N, C-alpha and C positions, 0 to 999 in steps of 0.2 A: 489490597491486591485485586487486580482486575485483569481480564484477558488482554492479550496483545491487540491493539487497535481500539480499545475502549478506554476512554479517559473520564473518570469520575472525580469530581473535586472532593467529595465527602463520603466515600463508601462506608466509613465507620460511624456515620451519624444518621439521624432521622430528620426528615423535613416536616416541621410542625410550627404552625403559626408564623410562617414567613421566615423561619430561621433554621439553620442546621444545628441540631442539638444532640448531646450525648445520650445514648440509650441507657436504661436502668440496668441492663445486663452487659457484662464484659465478654460474654460468650457470643462469637459471631455466627452467622449462617455461612456455611461452606457450600460452594457450587462445584460439582464434579462434572468433568467433561465426559460425555458418553462415547467419544471417540477414543480417548486415552485412559479413562478411569482415574484421571488425576485431578486434584483440586485446582481450579483455574481462577476462582474469585472468592472473596470474603466480604460480607457486608454486615451492617448492624442488625442485630436481632431485637425486635420490640417485644416487651413483655406486657402483661395486663396493665400495669401502671402507665406505660407509654401509650397504650391504646386510649386510656381515659384522658390523658393530656391532649391527644390528637382530637378526640371528640369535643373536648372543652374549647379548643382553638377553633374548630369548624363551627361550633355552636355560637361562639362569640362573633365570628365573622358573618354568620347568617343573621343573627338576631340584632346586632348593633353595627355591623359594617356596611359599607356602601354597595356591596355586590348585588344583593337582591333588588336594590332600589335603582340601579342603573337601568337604562332602557335596554330592551333585548338587542337592539342594533349595536349599542355600545359594548355589551357583553360579547356579541359576535365578533366585533373588531379585536377584542382581546384574544379570543380563541383563534382568530386568523393569525395574529402575531405569534401565538404559541405554536401554531402549525408551521409557520415560517422558521421559527427557531428549531423545531424538530426536523424540518427538511434539511437544515444545515448538518444535522447529525445522523442522517440516514446510514452512512457507512458504519458508524458505531453501532447503530441499532441492528444492522444486519450481522455484524461481527458478534454482537452479544448473543443473538439468537442461535447462531451456528455453534458458538462456544458452549452455551448452556444446554441445549437440547439436541444438538446434532442436525439442525435443519440445514438443507443443502445450500451452500454458498451461491450456487448458480441460480437458485430460486429466490433467495433472500431479497434482492433489490426489487423484484416485481411485487413481492408480498408487502414489503415495508413502504415502497412508494405508493402502492394502492391504498394502504392504511392512512398515510398522510393526506392523500387526496380526499379520503372520506372525512377526515377531520375538517378540511376546508369546506366541504359540502355542508357539514353540520354547522359550521360557523355562519354560513350564508342563511341559515334558518332564522337567525336573529333579525334579518331584514324581511324575509318572505313569509314567515309563519304568522298567522293571525292570532295574536295573544288575547285580544279582546274583540268580540264580534257581537253585532246587534242581531237579535232574533225577533221574530214576530211575537206579539203578546196580545191576549184578549183581556188582560187584567190591568196593565199599566201603559203609560205612554212609551216608555223605553225599557226594554229587557236586554240586558247585556250578559254574555257568557264570557267570563275572564278565566284565563289559564295562569296560575301562579305557581312558583317553585315549591316542590314538596318539602324542601328543607335540607337538613344535613344528610348527605348520602355517602354510604360506604360502597366503593366499587371494588369488587373482588374478581380477579382474572385468573384463568388457568395457565398451565405451563406450556401448552402446545403452541399458542399464537399470542403471546403476552402483549406485544405492542399494539397490534390491531384491535384486540378486544378491549384492552384497558383504555387506550386513547379514545376509542369511540364512546365508551361509557362516560369518561371524564368530559369530553366535548359536549355531549348531550346535556349532562348535568349542569355544566357551566352556562351554556346558552339559556337553559331554563331558569337560571338564577340560583341554583343550589350551590352549597359548598361541599367539598369532596374530600374524603379520606381514601387514598389509594392503598389497597392491600393486595400486592402481587403474590403469586405463589412463591414459597421459599426456594423453589428450584430455579425460578427465573425472575429475580428482582432487578436485574441491571437496567432493563428498559424503563422501569418505573423511576429509577434514579435519574435517567436521562430526561424523562418527562418532567420530573420535579425541577431539575436544573433549567429546563426550557421554560417552565412556568415562571420561575424567578427572573429569567432573562427577559421574558415578555412583559414583566411588570404587573402580573396578576396580583391583586392585593393580598396582604398577609392573612393566613388562615383559610383562604378560599380553596387552595390545593394543599393537601398534606400527604405525607408518605410514611407508612409504617409497614414493616415486614416481619411476620412472626409465625410461629407454629400453630397447630390446630387449636390448642388450648387458648392461646392468646387471641386468636381470631374469633373463637366462640365468645370470648369475653367482649370483644369489640362489637359484634352484632347484637349482643345482649344489652348493650349500654342504652338506657332509656333516652339519651340525648340524640340517638340516631333515628332519623325519620324514615329512611329508605335504604334498603340493601339491593344492589344490583349485582347478581352473582352469575358467573358462567363456570361450569365445572360438572362434576359427577352428580348423578341422581341421588346417591347416598348422602353426599354433603349438602346438596340442595334441599333434600327433605328435612335435614336438621335445621337449616337456615329458615325454611318455611315455618317449621314448628316454633322456632324462637320468635320470629316476627309475628306470627299469629297470636302468640301469648300476650303480646302487648299492642296488637293491632297496628303494627308498623307495616309500611308498604314494602313489597319486594318484587323484583323481577328475577325469574329463574330460567336460565338457558342451560339445559341439562343434556343428558346423554342421548344416544340414538343407536338403532340397529336397523339402518335404512335398507330398503329393498329396491333392487333394479329388476323390473320385469322385462324379460326378453320376448318381444312379440314375434309371431311366426314369420313376418315379412323381413326380418332383419338378418343380414348375412352373418354366418357364424364367425368368420375371421374378423369382421368389423366389431362384433360383440366382444370377442376375446380380447381385441386390442384395447377397447375401452375399459372392460372390467379388469383385465390383468394389469394395466398400467395405472388405473385409478387407485387401486388398493395400496399402491406403493407411495402415493402422495403423502408427504410428511410421515413416512413409515407407517401409514395407516392410522396415525394418531389424530384423527379428525372426527369431531362429534357427528358431522353430517355424512360420514363415509358410507358409500354403498358397499356394505359388508355382507349382504345377502343378495344372491342372484337367483331369480326364479325363472326357470326355463321350461318350455314345453317338454314333456317327458320323452317324446320321440327324438328330440334334439339334444338331450342331456349329455349323452356320452361323447358326441361329436364336439360339443362346446367345451366339455371338461378337457379333452385332449388339446384343443386349440388354446385354451387359457394356460394350460401347463406349459405349452411351447413358449408363450409370451413371457411367463414368469421365469422360465429357465434362461431366457435371454437378458434378464434385467442385470445391470451392472451394479454390484454391491460394493461399497467402499467408503472411505472417509469423507466427511461432509465437505471438506475444502477442495477435493478433487473435481475438476470441471466435468469429467465424464461420468461421475457417480449418479446413478438413478435412484438408489435406495441407500440411505444413510442408516445410522444406528437408531435404536429406540432411545428414548430420552433419558432413562435412568435404569439402574439395576433392578429395582422393584417392578418396573414395567416389563423388562425382559422376562423376569420370573413369572409375571402374570400371564404373558403370552405363552410361555412354555407350559404352564399349568393347564391352560385351555387346550393347547395342542394335544396334551396327553388325554384330556377328556374326549377330544374329537377322535382320537385313534380307536376309542372303545366302541363307538357306534356310528362312524361314518368312514368313507374311503379316503385315505390320505393319498392324493394324486401326485403332489410335488411339494417340496419344501419341508417344513416341520422341524428344522434344526438350525443351529448356528452355522455359519459358513466355515468350512474347515480351514480356509486360507487366512482367516482373521481370528487370531487367538487373544486379542485384547479389544475391549470395547463391547458395547451392547448391541451387536449385530444379530439379525435374524433373517432367514430366507423368506421370500414371499411364498405363501402357503395356500394351497387349495384343497379343500375337502369337498368331495362329491357325494351324491346320494344322501344328503343331510336331511335328517328328520327335523322339520320346522319347530317341533316342540322340544328339541334337545337344547342343552345349555349353550353350546357353541352358536346356535341359531338365535337364541333368545337373550343372551347376555352380551354386553358390550365388552369386546376383547381389547380394543384400542391398539391394534397392531396390524401388520400386513397379512391378515388371515381372511380369506374369502370362502363363504359357504355357498355351494351350488345346490339348489333345491328343485326337484322336479315338480311340475304342475300338470294337471289333466287338461285344463282349458283356461280361457281368460277369467272366468268367474272364480275358478279355483286359485288362480295366481293372485287375484286381488284379495281373496280370502286369506291366503298365506301371508301376503304383505301386511295385512291388517292384524294378523294373529301375533301381536307383539304388544308389550306394555309401553313401548316407545312410539313416537310419531313425529320425528324431527324432519326427515327428508325422504325423498323417494324419486324414482325415475322409471321411465319406460324406454326401451330401445326399439324404435320403429320409425319408418319413413312416412307413416300415415299420421298427419297432424290431427285428424278427427279422432283417431284411436288414442293418440297421446292425451288429448283433452278429456275424452271419455274416461279413460283409466285414471288419469290424474285427479279428476273430481271424485272418484270413488276411493282413492287411497287416503287413509286418515293420517295426514302428515302436514306439517306447517309449510313445507316447501316441496316442490315437485318439478322435475326437469325432463326434457326430451333429449335422449341420446347422450347422457352423461351426468356427472355430478355437477349440476349447474347451480352456482351460488352468486348472488348479486346483493352486495351489502348496502347498496343504495336503496334497497327495497326491504320491507319487513322480513325479519328472520326470527324464528322461534318454533316451538313445537306443540303438538297435541299430547295428551295423556301425560306420561311420566317424563316426557322430554321438556317439560317446563311450563312456565306461566308468564304471559306477556310477550311482547315483541321488542326487538331492537332492530335498528336499521331504518332507512327512509325517514319520511316525515313522521311516521308512526312511532319511531324510536324516541321522539321528544315527549310524547304523551305520558310515558311512564315516569317522567321526572316532574310532572305537573299535577297540581290539584285543580279541579274545575269548580268555579264559583259562579252562581247565578245571582245577578243583581237586578232588582225591580225598582225602577226609578220613575219619578214624575216628569222627567225631561232629560234631554241629552246633555251630559257634562261637557263643559267647554274644553277641558284638557284632553279629551279623547282624540 
């Protein structure tokens, strides 16, 4: 069973070792539409035994198969063919995203087309990245620094942007020479199925790309398998902490792109209405379910009330509706537990901040996981709604005394993924951006560029994805000291 417009050849099977195989469990994973609350898809559920079979297949392909021994350029050409197969299926990828998490159909082509373009860029690194470089040496005639694949990699993607995040991880791993086990979120497995089918169509050798989808217990078993050399995880800080502990226990490599509670500092020179338009419309992107979301707005105290009123007007004009409707600006939250999470935080906010607008389900929509865009004002930066990731369309407005105080408030967080300043003064933007402890920073909006490094400080993660730097985390560095230059280099 798959949603309308999504055609999978083997939804009831797992892709392991170049073949579609039966899972060890007859119990499927069910996917529920956040628009209708009805089951729209069923796929195979992998258990611990299936995870072990997938690791064994990836291990065999890495240790004895041709993939790591191909030239990087050859691997890049395979990845480019994979991207071309994915490009043919972008309408299905878009439909899958909308059906599973309620992503806006109007935004899906931009999002998924951009992700496929990123895969093509990563494929080009097979030609342009310097996998072996000569370095100066005082000890030998020839010193070489070689970058070699880290090995068997588990790629774990979250439910909010499953295609872009998972395809990027897989592409980097493949160009590096790793073999991969894709482990999508059980809420959004459909894109991974399309990726596996595309890998098969592109002729990627058996065992190089594998697909298993399971619950938390089976996933924990997967990352604990000693045959796994590297885990690349994007998701919550709670889950990332567990994965980091497991990997540290056996000194396995891991990259963790985790949560955020990013702050946008409103500078004194920036017009109130322009600031309100940016902040009020940004928090509705993907229903606020973005790790880099600007969910805290820090404003000069004397401008606080005026900005609160302006943001409220913007939010009250947002069109809430079903994901397929072309005029919808805010679709549903992805699942029932996410709706309940947002509602619980709103109740907390009512106790110690001013609820300016929103804070409830829309009265006109009695089915689906819809929630109004919500603004809290006069928020204490130490409160839970300001410190914990809500992952919904909830914005906290926090007053600051001056620029130093605003930067202090922005940094007063256990997270450090993203940040922004709203100002027309480029010098001020650079000055403030260098002081904010975050892995990304933008002027005048939530600026994200996935062709450049992406990741966080503090509990927002370890390592970087994106850009040339994204390749490094799938490589080991080897220093070679030789008496002469090898002829095959």
